[in-house]
C-alpha positions in Angstrom: 0.0 0.0 0.0 2.8 2.4 0.8 4.5 1.6 -2.5 1.3 2.4 -4.4 0.9 5.7 -2.4 4.5 6.7 -3.2 3.9 6.0 -7.0 0.7 8.0 -7.0 2.4 10.9 -5.1 5.4 10.9 -7.5 3.0 10.9 -10.5 0.9 13.8 -9.2 4.1 15.7 -8.3 5.5 15.3 -11.8 2.3 16.4 -13.5 2.1 19.5 -11.2 5.7 20.4 -12.1 4.7 20.3 -15.8 1.5 22.2 -15.2 3.1 25.6 -15.0 5.9 25.0 -17.5 6.3 26.5 -21.0 6.6 23.9 -23.7 8.3 24.4 -27.1 7.7 21.1 -29.0 4.8 18.8 -29.6 4.5 15.2 -30.8 1.1 14.1 -32.0 0.0 10.6 -32.9 -3.4 10.2 -34.4 -5.5 7.4 -35.8 -8.7 7.5 -37.8 -11.0 4.5 -38.3 -14.6 4.0 -39.4 -15.0 0.8 -37.3 -15.4 3.0 -34.2 -18.8 4.0 -35.5 -20.0 1.1 -37.6 -18.2 -1.4 -39.9 -14.8 -1.5 -41.6 -15.4 -0.1 -45.0 -15.0 3.0 -47.3 -12.4 5.0 -45.4 -10.9 2.1 -43.5 -8.0 3.6 -41.5 -5.5 6.5 -41.2 -2.4 7.0 -39.2 -0.7 10.3 -38.7 2.5 11.3 -36.8 3.2 15.0 -36.5 6.3 16.6 -34.8 6.0 20.4 -34.2 9.1 22.5 -33.5 7.9 25.7 -31.9 11.0 27.7 -33.1 11.0 30.5 -35.6 12.5 29.8 -39.0 12.5 32.1 -42.0 9.0 33.8 -42.1 7.4 31.1 -39.9 6.8 31.1 -36.2 7.1 27.3 -36.0 7.8 24.3 -38.3 7.3 20.6 -38.3 7.2 17.2 -40.0 4.0 15.3 -40.8 3.9 11.6 -41.9 0.5 10.2 -43.0 -0.8 6.8 -44.2 -4.4 6.4 -45.4 -6.1 3.3 -46.6 -9.5 3.0 -48.4 -11.5 -0.2 -49.1 -14.9 -1.2 -50.5 -17.7 -2.5 -48.2 -16.9 -6.1 -49.0 -13.2 -6.8 -48.3 -13.6 -10.6 -48.4 -14.1 -10.7 -52.1 -11.1 -11.0 -54.5 -13.2 -9.5 -57.3 -13.7 -5.8 -58.1 -16.8 -4.4 -56.2 -18.3 -2.3 -59.1 -20.3 0.6 -57.8 -18.3 0.7 -54.6 -15.2 2.6 -53.5 -11.9 1.1 -55.0 -9.0 0.0 -52.8 -6.5 2.8 -52.4 -3.4 3.4 -50.2 -1.6 6.7 -49.6 1.8 7.4 -47.9 2.7 11.0 -47.6 5.6 12.7 -45.8 5.4 16.5 -45.5 7.2 19.5 -44.0 5.2 22.5 -42.9 5.6 26.1 -41.6 3.1 27.9 -39.3 2.5 31.6 -39.0 0.2 33.4 -36.5 -0.9 37.0 -36.3 -2.8 38.6 -33.5 -5.4 41.2 -34.5 -7.9 43.4 -32.7 -10.7 40.9 -33.1 -8.9 37.6 -32.9 -6.0 35.4 -34.1 -5.1 34.4 -37.7 -3.2 31.2 -38.1 -1.8 30.0 -41.4 0.0 26.7 -42.3 1.8 26.0 -45.6 2.6 22.3 -46.1 4.5 20.6 -48.9 4.7 16.8 -49.2 5.8 13.9 -51.4 4.7 10.3 -51.3 3.1 7.5 -53.2 -0.1 5.6 -53.9 -0.4 1.9 -54.8 1.9 -0.8 -53.4 4.6 1.8 -52.4 2.2 3.2 -49.8 2.4 -0.1 -47.9 -1.3 0.3 -47.0 -2.1 -3.3 -48.1 0.6 -4.7 -45.8 -0.4 -2.5 -42.9 -4.1 -3.5 -43.1 -3.3 -7.2 -43.3 -1.0 -7.1 -40.3 -3.5 -5.1 -38.2 -6.4 -7.3 -39.2 -4.5 -10.5 -38.3 -3.7 -9.0 -34.9 -7.3 -8.0 -34.1 -8.8 -11.1 -35.7 -10.8 -9.1 -38.4 -11.5 -10.3 -41.9 -8.6 -10.5 -44.3 -8.8 -7.9 -47.1 -8.5 -9.8 -50.3 -9.1 -7.2 -53.0 -5.9 -5.2 -52.9 -4.7 -6.6 -56.3 -7.2 -4.1 -57.8 -6.1 -1.0 -55.9 -5.5 2.4 -57.4 -2.3 2.4 -59.5 1.1 3.2 -58.1 2.2 6.8 -58.7 4.6 9.3 -57.2 2.7 12.1 -55.3 3.6 15.8 -55.0 1.1 17.7 -52.8 0.7 21.2 -51.4 -1.8 21.9 -48.6 -2.6 25.3 -47.2 -4.6 25.9 -44.1 -5.9 29.0 -42.4 -8.2 29.7 -39.5 -9.4 32.9 -37.8 -10.3 32.6 -34.0 -12.8 35.2 -32.7 -13.3 35.1 -28.9 -16.9 35.4 -27.7 -16.0 34.7 -24.1 -12.3 34.9 -23.2 -11.7 34.3 -19.5 -8.6 32.7 -18.0 -10.5 29.6 -17.0 -13.3 29.5 -19.7 -13.4 30.5 -23.4 -15.9 30.4 -26.2 -14.5 30.9 -29.8 -15.9 31.2 -33.3 -13.3 29.6 -35.7 -13.6 30.3 -39.4 -11.5 27.9 -41.4 -10.4 27.3 -45.0 -8.0 25.0 -46.7 -6.7 24.4 -50.2 -5.2 21.3 -51.7 -3.2 21.3 -54.9 -1.2 18.4 -56.3 -1.2 15.1 -58.0 -3.2 13.4 -55.2 -6.0 15.8 -54.3 -7.3 19.1 -55.6 -9.9 20.6 -53.3 -11.1 23.7 -51.4 -12.7 23.6 -48.0 -14.7 26.2 -46.0 -15.7 25.6 -42.4 -17.0 27.0 -39.1 -16.3 25.7 -35.7 -17.4 26.6 -32.2 -14.8 25.8 -29.5 -15.5 26.2 -25.8 -14.2 24.8 -22.5 -12.4 25.0 -19.2 -8.7 26.0 -18.9 -8.4 26.0 -22.7 -5.2 25.2 -24.5 -4.6 27.3 -27.6 -3.9 24.6 -30.1 -7.2 22.6 -29.9 -8.9 22.2 -33.2 -10.7 19.9 -35.5 -7.6 18.7 -37.4 -5.0 16.7 -35.5 -2.2 18.2 -37.6 -3.4 21.8 -37.7 -5.6 23.5 -35.1 -6.4 26.9 -33.7 -2.8 27.9 -32.8 0.5 26.3 -32.4 2.1 29.2 -30.5 4.0 28.4 -27.3 1.6 28.4 -24.3 1.6 27.7 -20.6 0.2 24.3 -19.8 -2.3 23.9 -17.0 -2.8 20.9 -14.7 -6.3 20.2 -16.2 -8.3 21.3 -19.3 -11.5 20.1 -20.9 -12.6 21.5 -24.2 -15.4 20.8 -26.7 -15.6 21.4 -30.5 -18.5 21.3 -32.9 -18.5 22.5 -36.5 -19.4 22.1 -40.1 -17.5 22.1 -43.3 -18.1 22.2 -47.1 -15.7 20.5 -49.5 -15.4 21.5 -53.2 -13.6 18.6 -54.8 -11.9 18.8 -58.2 -9.9 15.6 -58.1 -9.5 12.8 -55.5 -7.1 10.1 -56.5 -8.6 7.6 -54.0 -11.7 7.7 -56.1 -11.0 9.2 -59.5 -7.7 7.3 -60.0 -4.1 8.6 -60.6 -3.4 11.4 -63.0 -0.7 9.7 -65.2 -1.4 6.0 -64.9 -4.6 4.0 -65.6 -6.1 2.2 -62.7 -8.0 -1.1 -63.1 -11.1 0.4 -61.5 -12.1 3.9 -60.4 -15.4 5.7 -59.6 -16.4 9.4 -60.0 -16.1 11.5 -56.9 -18.8 13.8 -55.7 -17.8 17.4 -56.3 -19.6 18.9 -53.3 -19.3 17.2 -49.9 -20.7 18.4 -46.6 -19.4 17.5 -43.1 -20.5 17.8 -39.5 -18.1 17.0 -36.7 -17.9 17.2 -32.9 -15.4 16.2 -30.3 -13.7 16.7 -27.0 -10.1 17.2 -25.8 -8.9 16.3 -22.3 -5.7 17.8 -21.2 -3.7 16.6 -18.2 -0.4 18.4 -17.8 1.7 18.0 -21.0 -0.7 15.4 -22.4 -3.8 16.0 -24.6 -6.2 13.3 -25.7 -8.6 14.4 -28.5 -11.6 12.5 -29.8 -13.5 13.7 -32.8 -16.5 12.1 -34.6 -16.9 13.1 -38.3 -20.1 12.6 -40.4 -20.0 13.4 -44.2 -22.4 13.3 -47.1 -21.7 10.9 -49.9 -18.2 11.1 -51.4 -18.7 9.2 -54.7 -21.6 8.6 -57.1 -23.9 5.8 -56.0 -22.5 5.5 -52.5 -25.1 3.6 -50.4 -24.3 5.0 -47.0 -23.0 8.4 -45.8 -19.4 8.0 -44.6 -18.6 8.6 -40.9 -15.5 7.8 -38.8 -13.7 8.8 -35.7 -10.4 10.4 -35.0 -8.4 9.7 -31.9 -5.2 11.7 -31.2 -2.7 11.9 -28.4 -0.3 14.8 -28.2 2.6 15.4 -25.8 4.3 18.7 -25.2 7.9 18.7 -24.1 
């Protein structure tokens, strides 16, 4: 009993020491999966690792590295044949470098991120291998249709994000913010424009809580508190020009593709719990149909853990 008491005391003491510290770097690990809400289909899984270095470089206030792997499957993953009318198999592996810029104004804070990445679709994304390993570990069905996945192609992608945070209530212990967001994607994987509006509110807020695990309200250096609890709800419109995971690669013919919907809507809501230097973020995402003839509206969850140090 004394040993347990000592361990608990040491843990609480360590967290309290962190609670009033200023942190410069952040490591975020996030996963996205549709099985959290229903079954394992359409957008099957995503894994993202982000390292943020809160140190000025060139015109940016901070910079970082982002590694992302996404995998998409049709509804029936047990079939070796093409599921015509359903989403094709597709894998993406993308490594990016980004720079963040923030500007404080009279009415709020403007945050901008510029991100440039290279990667690959097809077998070089290792999505097939990753899914098979994970499914064997958790005892899920083996995906058998990866032979018909979107063709392999080298990816060059630019992504630009911006949000403007307007405080409605801005107290030391409680805040309520309107967040206006936009993002643009230009490259060989995805060409798309998004517009969104979020409402963020909570206790002992941390500045960098947002809807996206890679980019959120602010990545400026902030003082961590012992405890924080914040909520986020919002909506987004997507204007899609090209989506390789559906329309196929630009320069190589894929065995099977399907036309993407050009206008996609989204609703999302989530919560972030902060304890000392650790944040745990959960976000549920509900979208309208992403491709022509899709039977069910896609929805999935995003779980992210970030550590400041």
